[in-house]
N, C-alpha and C positions, 0 to 999 in steps of 0.2 A: 434602441438597447433603453434608453431615459422612458421611450413615449409608453411600455413596457415592464418598463415600474410602474408609472404613472397610472398608471387601467389598474394596473393588479395591489398594489401598496403606496399612495402617497409619500409614506414613512419612507417609505424603501427609495425611492424619486430622490425623495429629499441625497437619505445617503449615497443613495452613485452623484449629485449633482457632486458634494462636498468632491470626492472621487478624483470625479472629470479638470472641477478647479488647482485639489491638489495635481494631478500627474499633470498639466498644462503652466502650475510655478514652476514641480523641475526639469520639464522637456525646456523650458524654456532659459533656466537657467546651467543645465548639462544637456544641447537636443542626443543626446547619443548615447542619455541615462533608459537599459530598457526596463519593462519596465508590461505589464497584464493582472488583467482585473480576473480574480479566481470568485464562483462561488459555485461551494460542489453541489453535485445532482444525487439522487442516492444512486446510479449506475458507481459515481464517482466512488462513491463511498465504503458502496461494496464488492467494488472492484481493488478497492487499496487494502484495505478487510484482508479477500486472497491475498493476496499480493506480502501483506507481513506477516500472514504467519503461516507460509507456502514455507515448505521443512529445504533445508542445504541437505544435500546427498549424503555427509559427515552423517547429519542426523538419522535420514535412511538407514545406514545403518547399522546405528547402533543400536537407533531403538527398536524401527520392525523388522528389518532384514537376519540381524545374528539372535537374539531372541524368538522368533519364530523357525531358524534352523535346531539350538536350541530347545524348546520345545515342543518340534518335530522326532527329532534326535532322540528326546527324551518320553517319546509317545510311542517307535518304533519299538526301541529299548522293553519295557514294560510288555510289548507287545507279541513281544517276538522270541524273544531269552527266555533259554531254558527254561531256564531259574526262578524264572519272575512270573512269564505268563500264565499259569497257571491261577498266578494269587492276582498277579494286577495288570489281568492285560486287558481290561472297564474299565479302569482307572488310566492304560496309558489309549484307550482308542475313546475318552472324552479327553487327554489335552493338545490328541490329536487333533481335537472338533475343534478349542480353543482356538486357533493357530487363525484358519477364514471368518469362525467367527466376528475374529478383533478385525480379520481386514475390511469384512465386510460393515460392521459398524462405529468402525474411522471412515468409510466412505461416504456411508447417510448419513454422521456428524456431519464431515466437509462442502458435501453436497444440499446436502436440506440443515443439519439444524444450521451451521455456523451464519450460513444466507439468513436467514429467517429470526438470529439474533442480529448482527446487522442491517438493515428493517428495521427491523424497532427501533433497534438507540436510533437514525438517522431522523426515524418518524417521532419521534420523542422528545432529543434535544434541540432547540428549536436553532443556535446560536451555531450546529452543524453547517450551518450552507447558511446563514447571512456572507456576502460579498465582503470581499477585501482585492484590494492594492499591495500587488509585488513588482519592489523591480529590484535588482542585485548588484553590485561593484562591486571592487578592491578588497572592501571587508566585510561582504556580508549584503545577505537580509537583509531590507527595508520592508518592515509588512503597515503596513497604514489604513485601520479598520473605523466602522462608527466609535471604538472607546477611547483612540488616539494613534497614537505611530511608538513603534520599537522597532532597532535593528534588529539581526541579531549575528554576532556573525562568526562567518563558517568556520573556527575553531569551536561552536559549542556541537556541531554534524559530528555524527563519529560512525555514521556510517549512508549509502542512501542503497538507494534501488527502483529497477525502474519494467515497464512491461511494454508492451502498446498501448496500452491509455492511461499510464499515472505514471506520474514521478514519487515516489517519499522520499522522505529524508529526517533524518532518524540522528531525536537529541535523544535518546535513549536506548535501552534495549530494545522498551514497547513498545515507548510514542513516537510518532512523529507527523509530518504535514504532510497531509494529501496535494500532492498540486498534478490535474485533469495538464494529461498536453493536449485538447483540445482547445485551451483556453491559447495557447500560444500564437499569433499572428500570422507568423510561418515558420518552416524546412528550421530556415533559417539563423531564427528568434530561442527556437529551443535547441536545437545547435551549440545557439554558443552561449547556453546554461547549462549543457550538460556540459561544454566545457569547462565551465566555472567549477560545477560539481570536481569533475578528475579532476583539473587539477586543486584548490584547494579544501578537499572531503577525500577521507581518504578513502579509494576507488575502488569500487568492480567493474570489472569489468563482463559484460552482458552477454547472456546467449546467445545463438540465433533464434530465441523462439521471445526475447524481450527488445531485438534489434526495435531502434524508431519505429511507428506506425508515417507515414504519408501527409504531408497537411495538407489541403487547398493556402493555398498561394492567393492573399488576402489582400 
């Protein structure tokens, strides 16, 4: 890994060497202290953006399903009601067409615009892809990067989400830390980290689609 950094960017190699030195000091002080090196790639950022903006079942019901049923019902009434059809039939048809149009627009936004915006943001903000070292324990998460050292208590996180690729730790409704699962050395290390999340942060049970992916043992 260090050789790759030295070839690509000597400045980054210096930072990575500092991380290795810090890791060695922590390992000497506490041999059981878990630690990972994190550097987001574009695919990680895109996956985190998708997961972070994914709607809950409750939101789907109140924001999408119920309004759709109401618009469809109104359109059917205006089109087929004996007292309204002759005056408002065309309006009823227009209202009914708004429902599939809205779903199509939402799907295109989700599948095309959001990924485009996420990729553009990742490429424009170089700090997103800068490497950092992450360790955890009973008190919280410790983040070390080129700018210094920071301890984030578990209590600062309001919730967490996961899918087969990433873990998101939210410090507010919209701000989160993106941790790719590929950065964990083994499935046991990932299990230890998620166990701390379940114990220390407001737990969110994983759905069947969000079960951790199998990791290569290293």
